[in-house]
C-alpha positions in Angstrom: 3.0 10.1 5.0 -0.3 9.8 3.1 -1.0 11.0 -0.4 -2.7 14.3 -1.1 -6.5 14.1 -1.3 -6.5 14.2 -5.1 -8.5 12.0 -7.4 -6.5 9.1 -9.0 -7.8 10.0 -12.4 -5.8 13.2 -12.8 -2.5 13.3 -14.7 -0.8 15.7 -12.2 1.5 15.2 -9.3 -1.3 14.7 -6.8 -3.0 12.1 -9.0 0.2 10.2 -9.4 0.7 10.2 -5.7 -2.8 8.9 -5.2 -2.1 6.2 -7.7 0.8 4.9 -5.6 -1.4 4.9 -2.5 -4.0 2.9 -4.5 -1.3 0.4 -5.6 -0.1 -0.1 -2.0 -3.7 -0.5 -0.7 -4.8 -2.8 -3.4 -1.6 -4.9 -3.7 -2.8 -6.3 -7.0 -1.7 -9.7 -8.4 0.3 -9.1 -11.5 0.9 -12.1 -13.8 4.2 -11.8 -15.6 5.1 -13.6 -18.8 8.5 -12.2 -19.1 12.0 -13.0 -20.3 14.4 -15.4 -18.4 17.0 -12.7 -17.9 14.8 -10.5 -15.7 12.2 -12.7 -14.0 13.5 -12.4 -10.5 14.3 -8.7 -10.9 10.8 -8.1 -12.2 9.2 -9.9 -9.3 11.3 -8.1 -6.7 10.5 -4.7 -8.3 6.7 -5.5 -8.0 7.1 -6.6 -4.4 9.1 -3.5 -3.5 6.6 -1.2 -5.0 3.7 -2.9 -3.3 2.2 -5.3 -5.8 2.2 -9.1 -5.8 3.9 -11.0 -8.7 3.0 -14.3 -10.1 5.3 -15.7 -12.8 2.9 -18.0 -14.7 4.1 -18.4 -18.3 3.1 -21.9 -19.4 0.2 -22.5 -21.8 -1.6 -24.9 -19.4 -2.1 -22.2 -16.7 -1.6 -18.8 -18.4 -5.2 -18.3 -19.5 -6.7 -19.1 -16.1 -4.2 -17.0 -14.3 -4.9 -14.0 -16.4 -8.6 -14.4 -15.5 -7.9 -13.9 -11.8 -4.9 -11.5 -12.0 -5.3 -7.7 -11.6 -3.0 -7.1 -14.5 -0.9 -9.0 -16.9 2.6 -8.3 -18.4 3.6 -9.9 -21.7 7.3 -9.3 -22.4 8.7 -10.9 -25.6 12.4 -10.6 -24.6 13.3 -14.3 -24.8 10.5 -16.1 -26.6 10.2 -19.9 -26.9 7.5 -21.9 -28.6 5.9 -22.7 -25.3 6.1 -19.2 -23.8 4.7 -17.8 -27.1 1.8 -20.1 -26.8 1.3 -19.1 -23.2 1.3 -15.4 -24.2 -1.6 -16.1 -26.6 -3.5 -18.0 -23.8 -2.9 -15.1 -21.3 -4.1 -12.5 -23.7 -7.2 -14.6 -24.4 -7.8 -15.0 -20.7 -7.3 -11.2 -20.2 -9.9 -10.5 -22.9 -12.4 -12.8 -21.4 -12.0 -11.5 -17.9 -11.5 -7.8 -18.7 -8.0 -7.9 -17.2 -5.8 -5.1 -18.4 -2.6 -6.3 -20.0 0.7 -4.6 -21.0 2.8 -5.5 -24.0 6.6 -4.9 -23.8 7.8 -5.7 -27.4 11.5 -6.2 -26.5 13.6 -6.2 -29.6 10.7 -5.8 -32.0 11.9 -4.9 -35.5 15.4 -6.3 -34.9 14.3 -9.9 -35.0 11.4 -11.2 -37.1 9.8 -13.9 -35.0 9.3 -11.8 -31.9 8.0 -9.0 -34.1 5.4 -11.3 -35.5 4.5 -12.5 -32.0 3.9 -8.9 -30.9 1.8 -8.1 -33.9 -0.3 -11.3 -33.5 -1.0 -10.5 -29.9 -2.0 -6.9 -30.7 -4.4 -8.3 -33.4 -6.1 -10.6 -30.9 -6.9 -8.1 -28.1 -5.8 -4.6 -27.6 -3.6 -4.0 -24.5 -4.1 -1.3 -21.9 -0.5 -0.2 -22.4 2.3 -0.7 -24.8 5.7 0.1 -23.3 9.0 0.1 -25.2 11.9 2.1 -26.3 11.6 4.4 -29.3 13.0 1.8 -31.8 10.5 -0.9 -30.6 7.6 1.5 -30.8 8.6 2.5 -34.3 8.9 -1.2 -35.3 5.3 -1.9 -34.3 4.3 0.9 -36.7 6.4 -0.5 -39.5 10.0 0.6 -38.6 13.1 -1.5 -38.6 13.8 -1.6 -34.8 17.0 -1.1 -32.9 20.3 -2.8 -32.3 19.2 -6.1 -30.7 17.2 -5.1 -27.7 18.8 -1.7 -27.5 17.0 1.4 -29.0 18.8 3.7 -31.4 16.0 6.3 -31.8 15.0 9.2 -29.6 11.7 9.1 -27.8 10.6 12.3 -29.5 11.1 10.7 -32.9 8.7 7.8 -32.0 5.8 10.0 -31.0 4.0 10.0 -34.4 4.1 6.2 -34.3 3.1 6.1 -30.7 0.1 8.4 -31.3 -1.0 6.3 -34.3 -0.8 3.1 -32.3 -2.7 4.6 -29.4 -5.5 5.8 -31.8 -5.6 2.5 -33.7 -5.7 0.2 -30.6 -7.4 2.5 -28.1 -4.6 2.1 -25.7 -1.8 4.0 -24.0 1.7 4.0 -25.5 4.7 4.7 -23.2 8.0 5.5 -24.9 11.1 5.2 -22.6 14.0 7.5 -23.1 16.0 10.3 -21.6 12.6 11.9 -21.1 9.8 9.4 -21.0 6.8 10.1 -23.2 3.3 8.7 -22.5 0.3 9.2 -24.8 -3.3 8.0 -25.2 -3.4 9.4 -28.7 -4.8 12.7 -27.5 -2.9 13.6 -24.3 0.9 13.5 -24.1 2.7 13.5 -20.7 6.5 13.8 -20.4 8.3 12.6 -17.3 11.8 14.0 -16.9 13.0 12.1 -13.8 15.4 9.2 -13.9 19.1 8.2 -13.7 21.7 7.2 -16.4 22.4 4.2 -14.3 19.1 2.7 -15.4 20.9 1.9 -18.7 23.5 -0.1 -16.8 21.1 -2.5 -15.1 19.6 -5.4 -17.1 15.8 -5.4 -17.1 15.0 -1.8 -16.0 12.6 -1.3 -18.8 11.1 -4.8 -18.3 10.5 -4.1 -14.7 8.8 -0.8 -15.6 6.4 -2.7 -17.9 5.5 -4.9 -14.9 4.8 -1.9 -12.8 2.6 -0.5 -15.5 0.6 -3.7 -15.4 0.3 -3.3 -11.6 -1.0 0.3 -11.8 -3.5 -0.6 -14.5 -5.0 -3.0 -12.0 -5.9 -0.2 -9.6 -6.2 2.9 -11.8 -8.9 3.1 -14.5 -7.3 5.9 -16.5 -4.6 4.1 -18.4 -2.6 7.3 -19.0 -2.5 8.0 -15.3 -1.5 4.3 -14.6 1.4 4.3 -17.1 2.6 7.8 -16.0 2.4 6.8 -12.3 4.5 3.7 -12.9 7.0 5.8 -14.8 7.2 8.5 -12.1 7.5 6.0 -9.2 10.3 4.0 -11.0 12.3 7.0 -12.1 12.0 8.8 -8.8 13.2 5.7 -7.0 16.1 5.6 -9.5 17.1 9.2 -8.7 17.2 8.3 -5.0 19.1 5.1 -5.7 21.8 6.9 -7.7 22.5 9.1 -4.7 23.2 6.1 -2.6 25.1 4.0 -5.2 28.7 3.5 -6.0 28.0 1.9 -9.4 25.5 -0.3 -11.2 25.6 -3.2 -8.7 24.8 -1.1 -5.6 22.4 0.9 -7.7 20.3 -2.1 -8.5 20.0 -3.0 -4.8 19.3 0.6 -3.8 16.6 0.8 -6.5 14.6 -1.9 -4.8 15.1 -0.2 -1.4 14.0 3.2 -2.7 10.9 1.7 -4.4 10.0 0.3 -1.0 10.7 3.6 0.8 9.1 5.9 -1.7 6.1 7.7 -0.2 3.1 9.2 -2.2 4.0 12.7 -0.9 7.5 12.3 -2.4 5.9 11.5 -5.7 3.8 14.6 -5.6 6.8 16.7 -4.6 9.5 15.2 -6.9 7.9 14.3 -10.2 8.7 16.5 -13.1 5.9 16.6 -15.7 5.4 18.5 -18.9 
């Protein structure tokens, strides 16, 4: 089934459906500098959704790759000296080429070095999207962070910080939670889809960040891009939960449902407020 004939630059069910059609048609190359725990899962998520992953995270190639990619994910989940240098190179390459990049500040606030890496990258070139849990977003605005990589704050509580970051950097900030919140500093969209089993699968949020990078490659309005990625991922999670017996089968089913999800189902199923 095809997407409704709605412009991609609208934050409504039809616009999000059109964004998924654009992702599938464009099959953008998404460079992922991500953590070692989730690299394969992230690549498979992008493939299932319709994008093309490339996992280039060394400083010798990262800058050049960012120059030819459609979108770039920078995820600071397991930083090493070499990968941190590659992140700086990738952000520089993205700035030179006009490639949108997404920052996932995993564990920001809880651990000092990765927090400094995230702040340094933000100071070099503003991302298209920052995606994190509430504690990570609060940490970027001066908070203390969560418990390791796990958030301890509610998404609603992080919205003042998210709005401030969006204004300061001219980007979109997506706060994951029971209800996902996405803002560009002026508009706020809430997505109420999802499954509690997402919290039982390592790297769900990391994969969502990669999807956001993919959508920014094909959708000019960053708020639409981040919201579309959230809607697609959480709708697939709802369908996967219905087919799953537990976290293991849920993870497999989630990839299947991302592959099966049609634009019309996005338009019919997404719950926005």
